[in-house]
N, C-alpha and C positions, 0 to 999 in steps of 0.2 A: 734529448727533448728537443723536438723539432714546432719554433714559434713562426705561425703566419700572422700576417700582418690584415686585420680587416679593415680598418681606417687608421686617422690618425690618434685616436683615442685607445683603440682596443686591437689586443693581438688576442690570439684563442693557440691551445695547444693540448697535445694528450697528458696525461696524469703526470703531476712534477713531483719529487721528494720533498722532503725540508731541506736537504742537503743543496738543492738546486736554487735556493731564493739568494745567497749570497751572490752567485753568478748572474738573476735576475737581476738584482738591486745593481749590478755592476754596469749591466745594460741599460740602465737608466727607469727600469719598470719602477712604479711609485704605488701601486696597488696590486691584490690579488683578489677577484671574484672565481668561488670555487661552485662549481654544476654539477658535484657530485654528491648526495648521498652517502654519511658514514657507512664504514662496514658493506660496500657492497664485495669488496674484496679482502682476504684477511691478512694481505701486508699495506693494505691502502691506509697513508696518514688522514689520521681524522682533522676536519676543519679545525679542534681546537689546538693541533699539535703546529697545524699551518699560521694559523692567526697570532701564536705567541713567538712563532719564530720569525714571520713576518714584521710583527712590533718591534723585535730586539734588534731588527734592522733600519728600524725608522719607517715601515710600510705598513699601508694597511691591507686588511681582509674583510671580504664579506661572503656569508653561504648563501648561495639563491640555489639550494638542492632541488634537480628532478630525475624522474627516473626515464629512461629511455624511452619516447615517444609520448610521454604522459604530459608535456607544458599545459601549464593552463594561461589563460589571461592577466590571471594572478603572479604566474611565475613571470609573463613578459614584462610586468609592472615592476615589478620587484628589480629583473637584472636592468631594466632602463633607470628605475630610482638610483640604484647600486653605480651604475654606469657614469650617471650623471655626478653625482655626489661624491664619487672617491677623486682623490687624485691622480694627475692624468702622467705617462701611459698606464693604462690595466693590461692584466694577462688574466683573461678565464680559460678555466680548465676544465675539462670534466674525465672521461675514459679516453675518449679517442680525439677527442675536441670537437665534435657533431654538434651534441647538448650546447655548448658553446655559442658555435658559429649560427646555430637553428635561433636562438635567442637573441642574439645581437641581429640577424635578421628582421625577426618580428617585431622586437624593438625599434627598427629604423624602418619598417614597413609604414607609409604615409606621410614619414619625412625625408624620402629618397624615391627616386623610380625605382621600380621594382628589378629594373632590368641591370640598372648597376649596380643593387644589391646582391642578384644572381649572379653575375659577373666578377664582383668582387670575393663572392663568396668560393666561384668557382675557381676563381687563381688559386685560393688556398686550398683546394683542394676537398670543398664542403658542397653537396649537391641541396640546395635549401628549398629547388621548386615546389615540392611537394607539401613542405609546409605551408609555404606562402600560398599554394593553389587552394589550403582546404581554409582559407582566410578567404571575405569578401572583400575586393578592390577597396579600399579605405573609404574614399571620398570622392568618386569620378564626378557626384553629383554635388560636390562640393565646390563654393568659391574659393578665390584665392584667399581668404581668411579664413578655409578650414572650416565655414560655417555649411552644415546641410539643412537642407528643409524637407519635409514630408507634411501630408495630409495629418498623418496620425502616428505617433510615437509611444509606444511600448516601455516603458523602462522597467525590465526584468524578466526573465524569459523562465522562472519559475511556474510552478503550479498555476498562478493566479493572470499570469503574463501571456503565457502559451496559448492558456483555453482562452482567453480573450479574444486573442489574435485569432484562433480557428474558428470562434463562434462567429466573430465580426466575417471573416472572410467565407464561410459556409452562407450567409446571408445574401452577401453582395462580392461578386468578383471583380477586379481589376482595382482595387484598393491598394493607395499609396501608404500599406504602413512599414515604419522600421521598427525592429525590436531590439533593444538595447541590453545586453548582457554580457560580460567576460568568461563565464564559464563555457567550458569547451563539454563538459559533461553534465546532466541533468538526470535529480535522483527519484525514486518514488519512494519518500520518506516515510509514509505508514508503513511500509516494509519492514524496518529497520527494526521494530517491535517482533517479529519474527524470524530476522536474522540474528537477532539477541537470545531467542528461544532456542535455535538450531533447526528451522523451518524452511528458512527461506535461504540462500548464498548471497553474499553482497553483493556479485555481479546480476544477480537476477534485478535487484533494483537501480539499475542507472545504466542509460543510454547515451550515446554520443548526442550532444546535443543539435550536430548539424543534421542530423536525422529528425528532428523535432520539428526545426523553426520552417513553416508553413514555406512552400515553393514559392507564392507568390508575396512572399515578405520578405524586407532586405534587414539582414544581421549585422548589427553593427557592433562590433567584439570589441568592446571597453568600458570603465567602469565608469561611474556617473560620481560627480562630487559635487553639483550644487543642481538645483531648482531655482530658476529665476520666472516664477510667473507672470509677472510685470511685462514681460517682453516676449513673453510663449515662447521659453529658450530653456533646454537641459544643457548644463556644461559637462564636458566631459572629463573624465582626470588627466587628459592629454591635452587639455585646453580648447578642444574643438567645443564644436555648441553645434546643436541642432535645434532647428528652430519647428515649430509644429502649431498646426492650427487647433488640433486636439491631441489631449495627453490623456494615455491610461497607466496610473503608478501605481504596480505591481511588484514593488523591490524585497518583499518579504520582509524576514525579522534575522534581527541580530543575537545571534546566543552569545552571552556576555559573560564568560569561563573565568575573565580575571577577575570577575567580582567579590569570586569568593578564593582568600588568602591561601596561597600554597597547592591549588587546583591543579594549575597548568602544567606545574613542575611532574606530578604524580599521575596525570591523566594517562590511561593506558597501562598503569604497571602499578606491582603495590596493592592489587586488588580494587583499583579505583575504576571505575567503566562508567560510559552512558550509552544509550540506544540514543542519544541524540546528534552522533554521529557515524558518519559512515563507516570508517577505519576501525571505531570502536565496539558496536555492536557485535562483531566476534568475539571480541575481548571479553562480552560481557557471558555469552556462552560456554567462554572457556572456563571462566571464574563459576558458573555455574555446575559444571561437569566437574571439577576438580573440588567443590564446597563438599565435603561429607557431612559437617558439622560445624557450628561456630556461632557470628554473629554477622547477620545480612544487615545493612543499614538502606533504605531507600528512602529520598527524598524527593520532597517537592517545594519549590521557589513561590514567592509570590505570584499573583497572575497580575497581568494575563502573561502567558505561553500557548505556546502552538501545542494542539494536540494533548487537553488539562488531562486524560485517560492514561495518556502513557507513561506517567511514573507507576501507576498503578497496574499495568499492564504489562511492564519488564516484573514486578515484584510476584503477581499471580501467576505466572508461565512459570517463574521458577522456583515457585513455593509447587506447582505441581508437579514440575521434576524430580525435586526432593522427596515428594511425597510417594511418585513411582518408584524410587529408589532404596527408600525405607530410612532417610535419612533428614526426614525434616522434625522428625522427635528431638532431633538431636541439635537443629538449627534455632536459633532464636532472631527471630527475625521482626524488623520495626520499619515501620512505615512514618517519618519524620516531615510533615505536611507545613509551610507555613501559614495555612490556610486554616479558617475556625472548623471544615467540614471536607466529610470524605469525596462527596461528588456534589458540583455546582446544582443539579437539578435532584432536587429532594425525592422523587419518585423512584428513580434508581438506585437511593441508599440501601434500601432492604434488600433488594439481592445481594447488594455487593458486600454488604454487613455478614450475610450468610457465610461467603467465603472467607473474610476474616475471620471469623470464627473457627471455622473449620482447617483453614491453616496455621492457627493459632498465633494470628498476626497482632503485635501489639500497636495502637495508634496512639501519637505524640502530635496534637494539632497546635498552632503556632509556634512552630518549631524549625527555624529560618536557618539553612547552613550557610555559615559565613567562614568557616577555617578548615583548611584539610591538614594534617601531615601523613604524607603516606609514608612513609620508612617507620612511623612510630604506629601505624594503623591507629591513628585517632580523628574524631571528627568534631567538631567544633561548632555548637546551633547558638541560635539566639532566642531566647522563649520568652513569652508573653503573657503575661497573668493577666485576669480579668481587667485588674484596673490600670493594664495598659504598662503596667511596670516590668523591664526587661533585665534577664540576668543572662549570661552565658555557661552552657551547659556539654561538658563533653561526653562523648562514647567512644567507647573502643569497636572494632570492625574486624573482620574476615575478609568480607566484601561491601562496598560502597557502591550502589550505582544513584551517580548524580544527574540531577535535573538543572542546569544553570539558568538563574536569570536572564530576562529576556527584554529587548525594547526593539524599538525601530531604528534603523540605520542612522548615522549620525547627518548623513547630506539632508535624510529626510527630520529628523529633530531641530536642526540648525534652520532650516527654509519656511518662507512664509505657507507652506502646506499645512504645518502641522498646528495643533491645537497646546497647549500649555502643558500635557501632559508627554506631548513629544508626537501624536499618533496621527496620520493624515486625518484632516478633518471633513467627513463629508457626511452627506444627508443617509440617515441608516435606510431607507428604504428604497432611493433612487440610484446612490454610489456616486450623485456628482458631488462636486466639492462644495463647499456653501459658500464662498467667498470669489471661487473661480470657476463660472460656469464650464469654459471648454475642458474642464480637467474632472475626469472621472478617477477613480482608485477600488482596488479591490484586494483580497487576500489579506494577511500577517498584519500590516503595516497601517490598517486603517481604524480608527477609531471606534467602529462598530462594537457592538457588544455581544454579539454572536461567538460562539467557541472558533477559533482560530484551527480548523479544522482543512481537510481536502475537500471534504464533503460541502463547505459552505463557497468554497472557489467554483466548486461544481455548479453550483447554484448562482451564485455570482454573479459569472462570466457571462450567461446571456442577459442576462439584467445590463450589465455594460455596454454590450453590444448593441441590444438595440434601442437604448436610449441615447448612446454618442451618434447612432447610423440616424436615429431620426433628429437627433442635432444638425448632422450634414445634412439633410435632406437627400437619402441616400436609400429611405425607409419611408412608406408613406403609413403613419401609424395613426392614428387617433387619441392614443393612450399612451402612457410611461410606464414601462415594466416594472415591478414593486419585487424587493427582495424581503422576505417575510423574517431573516434572521435564523434560515435555518443552518443546522449542523449536525453532524453524526460522529457518535464515538463509539465503534464496535470495540467492547469492553471484553479483552481474550482471558476470561477468568480460570480458563484451566485449556489443555492442550483437547481440542475438538470441541470447546463449546464457548460461545460469546454471547453476552448479554447486548443487545444491538440498541444502545441509547440514540435516541430521535428528537431534537427538539430545535425552538424556536424562540424570537425575543421573548422575553420573559419567563424562559424556563418552560414552556408550553412545550406537552410532550407533543410531536405530530410522526407517528409512525407509518411508515412507508407501506406496508405489508399487513395484509390480513392477518386476524391472531391466529388462526389455526394455522399458518405457514412460520410466521414470528410470532413468536408473543414477547413485543420489548421488555415487558416486565420478569422474562424468565431465560436462564441461560439455554441457550437453542443451537443444534447441529446444524440446522439451516442457514444460522447466521455465520456461524465458521466457515460452512464451503464459500458464503458470500466473501468475508473476509479473506479467505486465501485462494481462491479459488478466480471469483467472479467482481472484485474490484479493481485488482490490478490489469486486467481485461480493460473494463471499463473504464479505467486512467487512459492507459496506451492508445486502445485502440480507438475507443469512443470520444474520452473529455478532450484529448491534447489531438484531437481529429476534426474537432466541431459536430461530432455527434451529440447529441442531447437528450438520450432515452432518460423520463423522470425528471428532466429540470429545466423544462419548457416555463419559462417565468408569470407569474398572475402580472395582473393589468388596472390601472386605475384610471379613469380620466383627467385629461391635464388639469382641469380646474380644482381637481381635489386636493392636487400634489403642491405644495411650497415649492 
């Protein structure tokens, strides 16, 4: 066991054993941070074993597991929090010590000169230069108090945030834009439905974030803890402050897995899965392939959720596979929806009902999943009757596809930007905040009544770009860009066919294609090709690069807009 000291609080080492802990305690160590996932090697002690032994010696232990080269900003933040909270001195370890040293370096970045970080790690035998080089210098533009200033600050590098940044830079070059997001990867989430059906691999839906941040934008790799719109400031989780002239809030939506009792403990095993997470969608496909009869449940929580058609998409594609294998007749499929209808736009219900009948799916409306016991293969739903009376009903399952309840992130819900329901309160047409005129928002965290889909963000981004740049005096426009509530849901009703639902505010159908090419009220092979082949390319090569075919905004005279 070779221990290397990085600073007065933290040392690192390769893998330790339970028998090493008494000696570490004798040497004065009071805490251990384990940076290795359980099960990497057959004889590797689990974190539970290390924690139990450490506590018996009066030591603390914390698990911040990462795989080699895959640390995210969330991992760095977790490591920083652990190293700040635990009794010191601390020993961090992984297989060789490299992951622990890298996390230390990234956690200290911005709080210690990089030259010193590299030197200390080098003296300990670890090269952290590549890890640091992959990050922007934390705050060369910052003042002594850690404050950074940019003309335009975008919170969130998801679909909406990246599209808005690209849209603005496509219109005006030389803008001072900062994008705040801790993630090192970006996901094409509409593809996860196809991962869960064995059509895409997970890797096809993911790109390195660094390859997608516009080259003319500053990337601040940090998470946000608060908005302070009264002082035009975004507060980062590490205490730094970012001051803006204009803010674009695109923080996305939070999946509230913990709202369902017992769910987190059983996700990814015991037949419980969800296409709403990158690592779980492959498990969906594994379950679908292995279920040759039995009970399959598909749940949908109360609205709003992102991609309200996704729960059905998973169900239809699963049923189509079971039908193709001859297993559907021995499989009881039930769709348990917390809402009162199959789909929110009534015109699309008849073609969907044809598939409900074809697959023999049982519909149970006003059923909200509240508890799961994976080991006993049981789920419980809160059922409401027409009089509003509720009761808890149970279901057995062999496969359970769960969609979690969803809400705006906590730092949004607790901010002055939020309405009473916790969503960012913007004008539904201009996407400008109703109380703070230098703030715009788009994507899933807004209060707008459109469907929360990638297609909605595609239409919202140019609206935000034009209106914000007009406000800044960088675009000479005599009209305001208008968002009409457009959303789209390519409903994958079987492998090779899609019902392409397109609609705007009020549930108005707004098909984009002539009926002879794609009839939006009928399952279509052309719509499947659009979903499988074209839309991913539109996303990666068009939308996130500021190219906007079929997404140019409509306009209205300024005097007609409140």
